[in-house]
C-alpha positions in Angstrom: -24.4 18.7 -18.8 -20.9 18.1 -17.3 -18.6 15.9 -19.3 -17.1 12.9 -17.9 -13.3 13.0 -18.0 -11.8 9.9 -19.5 -8.4 8.9 -18.3 -6.3 7.0 -20.8 -3.9 4.6 -19.1 -0.7 3.8 -20.9 1.9 1.1 -20.7 4.9 2.4 -18.8 7.2 0.7 -21.3 5.9 1.2 -24.9 3.1 3.8 -24.1 0.3 1.9 -25.9 -3.1 2.6 -24.3 -4.1 -0.2 -22.0 -7.5 -1.1 -20.2 -7.6 -1.8 -16.5 -9.4 -4.9 -17.2 -6.6 -6.4 -19.4 -4.7 -9.5 -18.0 -1.3 -7.8 -18.2 -2.4 -4.5 -16.6 -0.6 -2.0 -16.1 1.4 -3.3 -19.1 0.0 -3.9 -22.6 1.7 -7.4 -23.0 3.9 -10.0 -21.3 6.8 -8.6 -23.3 6.6 -5.2 -21.7 5.9 -6.9 -18.2 9.2 -8.8 -18.6 11.1 -5.7 -19.8 10.0 -3.9 -16.7 11.1 -6.9 -14.5 14.5 -6.9 -16.2 15.0 -3.2 -15.4 14.3 -3.9 -11.7 16.5 -6.9 -11.7 19.5 -5.1 -13.4 19.3 -2.1 -11.1 17.9 0.5 -13.7 15.2 1.3 -11.4 16.0 2.3 -7.8 14.1 3.7 -4.9 15.1 7.4 -4.6 15.6 7.6 -0.8 16.4 4.8 1.7 13.7 3.5 3.8 14.2 3.7 7.5 12.3 1.8 10.1 12.1 4.2 13.0 11.7 1.5 15.5 15.1 0.1 14.5 16.9 3.4 14.6 15.4 4.2 18.1 17.1 0.9 19.3 20.4 1.8 18.0 20.7 5.2 19.7 21.6 5.4 23.4 19.4 7.3 25.6 21.4 10.3 26.7 19.2 11.0 29.8 19.6 7.6 31.3 22.8 6.9 33.4 23.8 3.4 34.5 25.1 3.7 38.3 
């Protein structure tokens, strides 16, 4: 009989095991949630690469094939 694989979810701040039904999920407590928020607000967390909206970049680039007579 195959075993069911159990995944243990952990709080990203203190690494305690958390349940997906918990009110503070994915954190174990309000304290860990606020620590995480503070890290975002202070710039400790950053997005690794800039996000580009291709529709805006297309508008900024002139069309080399088009000539205005």
